[in-house]
PyMOL commands that place a pseudoatom at each C-alpha (Angstrom):
pseudoatom trace, name=CA, resn=LEU, resi=1, chain=A, elem=C, hetatm=0, pos=[-0.035, 0.020, 0.195]
pseudoatom trace, name=CA, resn=VAL, resi=2, chain=A, elem=C, hetatm=0, pos=[1.258, 3.489, -1.027]
pseudoatom trace, name=CA, resn=VAL, resi=3, chain=A, elem=C, hetatm=0, pos=[-0.108, 6.421, 0.777]
pseudoatom trace, name=CA, resn=ASP, resi=4, chain=A, elem=C, hetatm=0, pos=[0.953, 10.068, 0.312]
pseudoatom trace, name=CA, resn=LEU, resi=5, chain=A, elem=C, hetatm=0, pos=[2.230, 11.632, 3.582]
pseudoatom trace, name=CA, resn=HIS, resi=6, chain=A, elem=C, hetatm=0, pos=[-1.000, 13.880, 3.694]
pseudoatom trace, name=CA, resn=GLU, resi=7, chain=A, elem=C, hetatm=0, pos=[-3.149, 10.852, 2.626]
pseudoatom trace, name=CA, resn=GLN, resi=8, chain=A, elem=C, hetatm=0, pos=[-4.567, 12.701, -0.531]
pseudoatom trace, name=CA, resn=PHE, resi=9, chain=A, elem=C, hetatm=0, pos=[-4.301, 9.689, -2.364]
pseudoatom trace, name=CA, resn=TYR, resi=10, chain=A, elem=C, hetatm=0, pos=[-3.090, 5.844, -2.208]
pseudoatom trace, name=CA, resn=PHE, resi=11, chain=A, elem=C, hetatm=0, pos=[-2.776, 3.129, -4.066]
pseudoatom trace, name=CA, resn=LYS, resi=12, chain=A, elem=C, hetatm=0, pos=[-1.994, -0.644, -3.806]
pseudoatom trace, name=CA, resn=PRO, resi=13, chain=A, elem=C, hetatm=0, pos=[-1.835, -3.960, -5.704]
pseudoatom trace, name=CA, resn=ASP, resi=14, chain=A, elem=C, hetatm=0, pos=[-5.516, -5.690, -6.327]
pseudoatom trace, name=CA, resn=ALA, resi=15, chain=A, elem=C, hetatm=0, pos=[-6.205, -8.955, -8.220]
pseudoatom trace, name=CA, resn=GLY, resi=16, chain=A, elem=C, hetatm=0, pos=[-3.068, -8.081, -10.711]
pseudoatom trace, name=CA, resn=ARG, resi=17, chain=A, elem=C, hetatm=0, pos=[-3.923, -4.462, -11.150]
pseudoatom trace, name=CA, resn=LEU, resi=18, chain=A, elem=C, hetatm=0, pos=[-3.834, -1.335, -8.995]
pseudoatom trace, name=CA, resn=ILE, resi=19, chain=A, elem=C, hetatm=0, pos=[-6.624, 0.082, -7.084]
pseudoatom trace, name=CA, resn=GLY, resi=20, chain=A, elem=C, hetatm=0, pos=[-6.241, 3.852, -6.244]
pseudoatom trace, name=CA, resn=SER, resi=21, chain=A, elem=C, hetatm=0, pos=[-8.318, 6.462, -4.377]
pseudoatom trace, name=CA, resn=LEU, resi=22, chain=A, elem=C, hetatm=0, pos=[-8.282, 10.279, -3.923]
pseudoatom trace, name=CA, resn=ALA, resi=23, chain=A, elem=C, hetatm=0, pos=[-8.773, 9.577, -0.390]
pseudoatom trace, name=CA, resn=ASP, resi=24, chain=A, elem=C, hetatm=0, pos=[-11.251, 12.420, -0.064]
pseudoatom trace, name=CA, resn=GLU, resi=25, chain=A, elem=C, hetatm=0, pos=[-13.852, 12.680, 2.802]
pseudoatom trace, name=CA, resn=THR, resi=26, chain=A, elem=C, hetatm=0, pos=[-16.442, 14.709, 0.867]
pseudoatom trace, name=CA, resn=ASP, resi=27, chain=A, elem=C, hetatm=0, pos=[-19.775, 14.591, 2.770]
pseudoatom trace, name=CA, resn=SER, resi=28, chain=A, elem=C, hetatm=0, pos=[-22.646, 13.087, 1.101]
pseudoatom trace, name=CA, resn=GLU, resi=29, chain=A, elem=C, hetatm=0, pos=[-26.315, 12.092, 1.900]
pseudoatom trace, name=CA, resn=PRO, resi=30, chain=A, elem=C, hetatm=0, pos=[-26.886, 8.469, 1.650]
pseudoatom trace, name=CA, resn=CYS, resi=31, chain=A, elem=C, hetatm=0, pos=[-26.645, 7.468, -1.951]
pseudoatom trace, name=CA, resn=ASP, resi=32, chain=A, elem=C, hetatm=0, pos=[-25.772, 4.956, -4.563]
pseudoatom trace, name=CA, resn=ALA, resi=33, chain=A, elem=C, hetatm=0, pos=[-22.025, 6.340, -4.385]
pseudoatom trace, name=CA, resn=TYR, resi=34, chain=A, elem=C, hetatm=0, pos=[-20.780, 6.804, -8.033]
pseudoatom trace, name=CA, resn=PRO, resi=35, chain=A, elem=C, hetatm=0, pos=[-17.236, 8.760, -8.430]
pseudoatom trace, name=CA, resn=GLU, resi=36, chain=A, elem=C, hetatm=0, pos=[-17.097, 12.022, -10.063]
pseudoatom trace, name=CA, resn=ASP, resi=37, chain=A, elem=C, hetatm=0, pos=[-15.158, 12.272, -13.179]
pseudoatom trace, name=CA, resn=ILE, resi=38, chain=A, elem=C, hetatm=0, pos=[-13.257, 15.448, -11.872]
pseudoatom trace, name=CA, resn=ASP, resi=39, chain=A, elem=C, hetatm=0, pos=[-12.340, 13.162, -8.892]
pseudoatom trace, name=CA, resn=VAL, resi=40, chain=A, elem=C, hetatm=0, pos=[-11.054, 10.449, -10.892]
pseudoatom trace, name=CA, resn=ALA, resi=41, chain=A, elem=C, hetatm=0, pos=[-8.861, 13.019, -12.466]
pseudoatom trace, name=CA, resn=ILE, resi=42, chain=A, elem=C, hetatm=0, pos=[-7.592, 14.613, -9.478]
pseudoatom trace, name=CA, resn=ALA, resi=43, chain=A, elem=C, hetatm=0, pos=[-6.872, 11.165, -8.127]
pseudoatom trace, name=CA, resn=VAL, resi=44, chain=A, elem=C, hetatm=0, pos=[-4.926, 10.085, -11.331]
pseudoatom trace, name=CA, resn=ASP, resi=45, chain=A, elem=C, hetatm=0, pos=[-3.182, 13.258, -11.587]
pseudoatom trace, name=CA, resn=ARG, resi=46, chain=A, elem=C, hetatm=0, pos=[-1.632, 13.124, -7.989]
pseudoatom trace, name=CA, resn=ILE, resi=47, chain=A, elem=C, hetatm=0, pos=[-0.687, 9.457, -8.223]
pseudoatom trace, name=CA, resn=GLU, resi=48, chain=A, elem=C, hetatm=0, pos=[1.050, 10.511, -11.810]
pseudoatom trace, name=CA, resn=GLN, resi=49, chain=A, elem=C, hetatm=0, pos=[2.842, 13.324, -10.006]
pseudoatom trace, name=CA, resn=ALA, resi=50, chain=A, elem=C, hetatm=0, pos=[4.236, 11.561, -7.080]
pseudoatom trace, name=CA, resn=THR, resi=51, chain=A, elem=C, hetatm=0, pos=[5.281, 8.464, -9.344]
pseudoatom trace, name=CA, resn=SER, resi=52, chain=A, elem=C, hetatm=0, pos=[6.655, 7.545, -12.564]
pseudoatom trace, name=CA, resn=LEU, resi=53, chain=A, elem=C, hetatm=0, pos=[3.120, 5.570, -13.192]
pseudoatom trace, name=CA, resn=ARG, resi=54, chain=A, elem=C, hetatm=0, pos=[1.123, 6.502, -16.088]
pseudoatom trace, name=CA, resn=ILE, resi=55, chain=A, elem=C, hetatm=0, pos=[-2.511, 5.677, -15.627]
pseudoatom trace, name=CA, resn=GLY, resi=56, chain=A, elem=C, hetatm=0, pos=[-4.558, 7.150, -18.097]
pseudoatom trace, name=CA, resn=ARG, resi=57, chain=A, elem=C, hetatm=0, pos=[-8.238, 6.411, -17.997]
pseudoatom trace, name=CA, resn=PRO, resi=58, chain=A, elem=C, hetatm=0, pos=[-8.856, 3.773, -15.139]
pseudoatom trace, name=CA, resn=SER, resi=59, chain=A, elem=C, hetatm=0, pos=[-10.956, 0.893, -16.255]
pseudoatom trace, name=CA, resn=THR, resi=60, chain=A, elem=C, hetatm=0, pos=[-13.170, 0.520, -13.208]
pseudoatom trace, name=CA, resn=PRO, resi=61, chain=A, elem=C, hetatm=0, pos=[-13.774, 3.661, -11.426]
pseudoatom trace, name=CA, resn=TRP, resi=62, chain=A, elem=C, hetatm=0, pos=[-15.686, 3.304, -7.962]
pseudoatom trace, name=CA, resn=ALA, resi=63, chain=A, elem=C, hetatm=0, pos=[-16.859, 5.087, -5.009]
pseudoatom trace, name=CA, resn=GLY, resi=64, chain=A, elem=C, hetatm=0, pos=[-18.070, 4.298, -1.510]
pseudoatom trace, name=CA, resn=LEU, resi=65, chain=A, elem=C, hetatm=0, pos=[-20.097, 5.756, 1.333]
pseudoatom trace, name=CA, resn=ARG, resi=66, chain=A, elem=C, hetatm=0, pos=[-17.899, 5.844, 4.686]
pseudoatom trace, name=CA, resn=THR, resi=67, chain=A, elem=C, hetatm=0, pos=[-18.893, 6.708, 8.174]
pseudoatom trace, name=CA, resn=PHE, resi=68, chain=A, elem=C, hetatm=0, pos=[-16.521, 8.437, 10.766]
pseudoatom trace, name=CA, resn=SER, resi=69, chain=A, elem=C, hetatm=0, pos=[-16.919, 8.490, 14.563]
pseudoatom trace, name=CA, resn=PRO, resi=70, chain=A, elem=C, hetatm=0, pos=[-16.040, 11.736, 16.439]
pseudoatom trace, name=CA, resn=ASP, resi=71, chain=A, elem=C, hetatm=0, pos=[-12.579, 10.340, 17.730]
pseudoatom trace, name=CA, resn=ARG, resi=72, chain=A, elem=C, hetatm=0, pos=[-11.831, 8.694, 14.023]
pseudoatom trace, name=CA, resn=THR, resi=73, chain=A, elem=C, hetatm=0, pos=[-12.061, 5.438, 15.845]
pseudoatom trace, name=CA, resn=PRO, resi=74, chain=A, elem=C, hetatm=0, pos=[-14.382, 2.525, 14.699]
pseudoatom trace, name=CA, resn=VAL, resi=75, chain=A, elem=C, hetatm=0, pos=[-17.459, 2.122, 16.997]
pseudoatom trace, name=CA, resn=ILE, resi=76, chain=A, elem=C, hetatm=0, pos=[-18.208, -1.483, 17.991]
pseudoatom trace, name=CA, resn=GLY, resi=77, chain=A, elem=C, hetatm=0, pos=[-20.809, -2.835, 20.464]
pseudoatom trace, name=CA, resn=PHE, resi=78, chain=A, elem=C, hetatm=0, pos=[-24.390, -2.347, 22.011]
pseudoatom trace, name=CA, resn=ASP, resi=79, chain=A, elem=C, hetatm=0, pos=[-25.798, 0.801, 22.169]
pseudoatom trace, name=CA, resn=PRO, resi=80, chain=A, elem=C, hetatm=0, pos=[-26.390, 1.691, 25.674]
pseudoatom trace, name=CA, resn=ARG, resi=81, chain=A, elem=C, hetatm=0, pos=[-29.692, 3.778, 24.756]
pseudoatom trace, name=CA, resn=LEU, resi=82, chain=A, elem=C, hetatm=0, pos=[-31.172, 1.392, 22.247]
pseudoatom trace, name=CA, resn=PRO, resi=83, chain=A, elem=C, hetatm=0, pos=[-31.963, -2.336, 23.519]
pseudoatom trace, name=CA, resn=GLY, resi=84, chain=A, elem=C, hetatm=0, pos=[-30.751, -4.611, 20.945]
pseudoatom trace, name=CA, resn=PHE, resi=85, chain=A, elem=C, hetatm=0, pos=[-28.889, -2.292, 18.618]
pseudoatom trace, name=CA, resn=PHE, resi=86, chain=A, elem=C, hetatm=0, pos=[-25.386, -3.020, 17.653]
pseudoatom trace, name=CA, resn=TRP, resi=87, chain=A, elem=C, hetatm=0, pos=[-23.183, -0.575, 16.385]
pseudoatom trace, name=CA, resn=LEU, resi=88, chain=A, elem=C, hetatm=0, pos=[-20.254, -1.674, 13.787]
pseudoatom trace, name=CA, resn=GLY, resi=89, chain=A, elem=C, hetatm=0, pos=[-19.582, 1.624, 12.141]
pseudoatom trace, name=CA, resn=GLY, resi=90, chain=A, elem=C, hetatm=0, pos=[-17.145, 4.494, 11.826]
pseudoatom trace, name=CA, resn=GLN, resi=91, chain=A, elem=C, hetatm=0, pos=[-14.431, 2.464, 9.494]
pseudoatom trace, name=CA, resn=GLY, resi=92, chain=A, elem=C, hetatm=0, pos=[-13.786, 5.774, 7.796]
pseudoatom trace, name=CA, resn=GLY, resi=93, chain=A, elem=C, hetatm=0, pos=[-12.003, 5.023, 4.557]
pseudoatom trace, name=CA, resn=TYR, resi=94, chain=A, elem=C, hetatm=0, pos=[-9.993, 2.228, 6.134]
pseudoatom trace, name=CA, resn=GLY, resi=95, chain=A, elem=C, hetatm=0, pos=[-13.367, -0.489, 5.745]
pseudoatom trace, name=CA, resn=PHE, resi=96, chain=A, elem=C, hetatm=0, pos=[-11.090, -2.866, 3.065]
pseudoatom trace, name=CA, resn=GLN, resi=97, chain=A, elem=C, hetatm=0, pos=[-8.185, -2.703, 5.436]
pseudoatom trace, name=CA, resn=VAL, resi=98, chain=A, elem=C, hetatm=0, pos=[-9.863, -3.532, 8.706]
pseudoatom trace, name=CA, resn=SER, resi=99, chain=A, elem=C, hetatm=0, pos=[-12.926, -5.376, 7.766]
pseudoatom trace, name=CA, resn=LEU, resi=100, chain=A, elem=C, hetatm=0, pos=[-12.096, -8.491, 8.788]
pseudoatom trace, name=CA, resn=THR, resi=101, chain=A, elem=C, hetatm=0, pos=[-10.559, -7.639, 12.311]
pseudoatom trace, name=CA, resn=LEU, resi=102, chain=A, elem=C, hetatm=0, pos=[-13.531, -5.509, 12.870]
pseudoatom trace, name=CA, resn=ALA, resi=103, chain=A, elem=C, hetatm=0, pos=[-15.894, -8.392, 12.086]
pseudoatom trace, name=CA, resn=ARG, resi=104, chain=A, elem=C, hetatm=0, pos=[-13.848, -10.854, 14.309]
pseudoatom trace, name=CA, resn=LEU, resi=105, chain=A, elem=C, hetatm=0, pos=[-14.235, -7.975, 17.234]
pseudoatom trace, name=CA, resn=GLY, resi=106, chain=A, elem=C, hetatm=0, pos=[-17.878, -7.246, 16.502]
pseudoatom trace, name=CA, resn=ALA, resi=107, chain=A, elem=C, hetatm=0, pos=[-18.508, -11.083, 16.458]
pseudoatom trace, name=CA, resn=ALA, resi=108, chain=A, elem=C, hetatm=0, pos=[-16.858, -11.507, 20.126]
pseudoatom trace, name=CA, resn=LEU, resi=109, chain=A, elem=C, hetatm=0, pos=[-18.751, -8.662, 21.386]
pseudoatom trace, name=CA, resn=LEU, resi=110, chain=A, elem=C, hetatm=0, pos=[-22.161, -9.834, 19.967]
pseudoatom trace, name=CA, resn=ARG, resi=111, chain=A, elem=C, hetatm=0, pos=[-21.968, -13.105, 21.407]
pseudoatom trace, name=CA, resn=GLY, resi=112, chain=A, elem=C, hetatm=0, pos=[-20.528, -11.835, 24.691]
pseudoatom trace, name=CA, resn=GLN, resi=113, chain=A, elem=C, hetatm=0, pos=[-17.285, -13.521, 24.370]
pseudoatom trace, name=CA, resn=PRO, resi=114, chain=A, elem=C, hetatm=0, pos=[-13.891, -12.271, 25.375]
pseudoatom trace, name=CA, resn=LEU, resi=115, chain=A, elem=C, hetatm=0, pos=[-11.704, -10.396, 22.341]
pseudoatom trace, name=CA, resn=PRO, resi=116, chain=A, elem=C, hetatm=0, pos=[-9.683, -12.452, 20.333]
pseudoatom trace, name=CA, resn=ASP, resi=117, chain=A, elem=C, hetatm=0, pos=[-6.093, -12.763, 22.193]
pseudoatom trace, name=CA, resn=ASP, resi=118, chain=A, elem=C, hetatm=0, pos=[-4.147, -11.684, 19.260]
pseudoatom trace, name=CA, resn=LEU, resi=119, chain=A, elem=C, hetatm=0, pos=[-6.147, -8.360, 19.432]
pseudoatom trace, name=CA, resn=THR, resi=120, chain=A, elem=C, hetatm=0, pos=[-5.962, -7.820, 22.886]
pseudoatom trace, name=CA, resn=ALA, resi=121, chain=A, elem=C, hetatm=0, pos=[-2.003, -8.632, 22.848]
pseudoatom trace, name=CA, resn=ARG, resi=122, chain=A, elem=C, hetatm=0, pos=[-2.034, -5.556, 20.673]
pseudoatom trace, name=CA, resn=GLY, resi=123, chain=A, elem=C, hetatm=0, pos=[-3.655, -3.423, 23.283]
pseudoatom trace, name=CA, resn=ILE, resi=124, chain=A, elem=C, hetatm=0, pos=[-7.109, -3.227, 21.830]
pseudoatom trace, name=CA, resn=THR, resi=125, chain=A, elem=C, hetatm=0, pos=[-9.878, -3.173, 24.147]
pseudoatom trace, name=CA, resn=SER, resi=126, chain=A, elem=C, hetatm=0, pos=[-13.807, -2.875, 23.996]
pseudoatom trace, name=CA, resn=ALA, resi=127, chain=A, elem=C, hetatm=0, pos=[-13.856, 0.016, 25.999]
pseudoatom trace, name=CA, resn=ALA, resi=128, chain=A, elem=C, hetatm=0, pos=[-11.964, 2.008, 23.341]
pseudoatom trace, name=CA, resn=LEU, resi=129, chain=A, elem=C, hetatm=0, pos=[-14.607, 0.831, 20.622]
pseudoatom trace, name=CA, resn=ALA, resi=130, chain=A, elem=C, hetatm=0, pos=[-17.505, 1.000, 22.651]
pseudoatom trace, name=CA, resn=PRO, resi=131, chain=A, elem=C, hetatm=0, pos=[-20.635, 3.459, 21.473]
pseudoatom trace, name=CA, resn=ASP, resi=132, chain=A, elem=C, hetatm=0, pos=[-20.941, 4.790, 25.019]
pseudoatom trace, name=CA, resn=ARG, resi=133, chain=A, elem=C, hetatm=0, pos=[-17.409, 6.456, 24.702]
pseudoatom trace, name=CA, resn=PHE, resi=134, chain=A, elem=C, hetatm=0, pos=[-19.225, 9.492, 23.372]
pseudoatom trace, name=CA, resn=ILE, resi=135, chain=A, elem=C, hetatm=0, pos=[-21.945, 9.732, 26.232]
pseudoatom trace, name=CA, resn=THR, resi=136, chain=A, elem=C, hetatm=0, pos=[-21.160, 12.357, 28.408]
pseudoatom trace, name=CA, resn=PRO, resi=137, chain=A, elem=C, hetatm=0, pos=[-22.155, 12.117, 32.206]
pseudoatom trace, name=CA, resn=ALA, resi=138, chain=A, elem=C, hetatm=0, pos=[-25.500, 13.911, 33.389]
pseudoatom trace, name=CA, resn=ALA, resi=139, chain=A, elem=C, hetatm=0, pos=[-24.176, 16.792, 35.610]
pseudoatom trace, name=CA, resn=THR, resi=140, chain=A, elem=C, hetatm=0, pos=[-25.438, 16.198, 38.978]
pseudoatom trace, name=CA, resn=PRO, resi=141, chain=A, elem=C, hetatm=0, pos=[-27.022, 19.446, 40.720]
for i in range(1, 141): cmd.bond("trace and resi %d" % i, "trace and resi %d" % (i + 1))
show_as sticks, trace
zoom trace
């Protein structure tokens, strides 16, 4: 994976080709996402300017919808205010890279099981991902 210092683009090998992205965070209403031609052109230009690659017209442009939590960390766990509602969101633009790990974390939490040992060994805790980390305690008079 190649990402520029300011995260204005990235690219990586995928299925014998390169997949690249503008790595933008443009706000959008929920929709059937499709890339704007100008965004594709900007991504190609940034990659070509930073490398010796000559991309031309991408064969399969794509876009996706992303969600971000206030602290930019995924949200995984039961919502403390909505019984039975389980969050697995806030993956930002990293869904491809973190989906397997987040699925493992989510499955353990959903089943009430401990987090996988290999993840806790890396310092991952359910508290760091819990939806209730955004709830501020009510002030007492």
